[in-house]
N, C-alpha and C positions, 0 to 999 in steps of 0.2 A: 447567293452567288454574286460575285463581283463581275460585272459586264462592262467592258470598255466599248463605247459607242464611237464609231468613226464618222467623219463628216458626211459621207454619202447617206448614211442612215438618217441623220438629222435633216439633211436636205430633203429626202423622201418624205419624212414625217411632216415637214413644213408644207410640202406640196399638197399633202392630204392627211390631216390629223385623224380622219376616220378610217384610214387604211390599217392593214395588219400591223405595220410598223408603228403608227400612231397609237393604236390600241395596246400594243406591247409596252411601249414607253409609258403610257399614261396609266394603264390598269394592272400592271404586274409588279407593283411595288413590294408585295409580300414575298415574292420569289427572287427578285433581282435587286441589286444595288447598281445603279447606272453611273458610270464615270466617263469623263472625256478629258482630253488635253485642253489646257487653257487656250491654246492657240486656235482651237476649233471655233470659239466664239467670234474671233476676228475673221476667220475664213468665211463663216456664214455671212457676216456683215459685208465682206467684200463682194459677195455674190447676191446682195439684196435685190438689185435691179433685175438680175436674171430670175431670181425666185419670184419676184412680183410679176414678171412677164409670163413665165411658165404657168404659175398657179392661178393667174388672173384675180388674185386677192388684192384688196385695197391695202394701202400702207398700214392702216390701223389693224386690219385682220392679220396681216403678216407679223406685225409687232406683237400682237396678242398670242398668236400661235407660237412664235419664238419664245416669248416669256413662259408660256405654259410648258413647252417641251424642255427648255433650259432649267426650269424649276425641278425637273425630275432627275437632273444630272448633278453629280459632284465634280467640279472642275479641279484638276490637279495641275499645279505648276510643274512644267517639264524640268525646271532646274532642280527639283527634288530627286530626280532619277539619277542614280550613280553612273559614272562613266562605264563601268564594267557591263552594266545592263544595256547602255546605248550601243556598245560594241557588239554585244550578242544580238541585239535587235537589228543592227545594220547588216549582219551576216544573213539574217533571214530576208531582208527587204532589198538588198543592194541590186539584185538582178530581176526583181519583180517591179517594185515601185518605191523608190527611196523616199518619196513624200509621205509614205505610210509608216516610216520608221518610228515616229512619235507614238503612234497608237500601239505598235508592237512593243515598244519599250515600256509604255505605261501598263500594258497587259502583263508583261513579265514582272514589272515592279510590284504590281498589286496582287500577283499570282491569280489573275482573273482570266476571263475569256473575252476575246475580241469578237464583236459583232460587226460584220461588214456586209455591204451589198455589192462590193466590188468583186466580180467573178474572177478576174485575173489574180487579185490578191488572195482570195479564198483558195483557189486551186493551187497557186504557187506555194503558199504556206503549207497546205496539206501535203504537197509533194516533198516538202522539206521536213516533214514529220512534226510540224508545229501543230500540236493537238488542241491548243487553247483557242479555237476559232469556231464561230457559228455564222451561218447565213441566217436570213430571216426565217426560213422554213425550219432549220435546226432549232432555233430559239423558240419558235411557236410550239414545236413538238415537245421540247423540253419543259415548256410551261404548262402543258396539259396535265 
């Protein structure tokens, strides 16, 4: 199964690689192929200081954790996604969180499932009948 991972999932995984999120990303390769938008790498880099402060990890431990988690993902350039899919994704996200349009577009493009920890996005997309979405609990149960 193709699973598109949004930024908050990676953020959480970096804060604690031994968490359920870290465990799913690292140890469920046989069940899932993980993807994300290329932009997400830069978004994580922009929050490096915040991650360091919250996690209390050294710079080297944070770099190692990021490398380990990123090695589990296939990054897709957003420019590959056709405009028709972008328009469809925008209809889903425009009144929830426009910043998540990239992840919804990639999910539609790959015919995958979006994995998010964003409760507002999750419930908003569910209300709009977007069925290709998991929270961590959904993904963990699916992985059993």
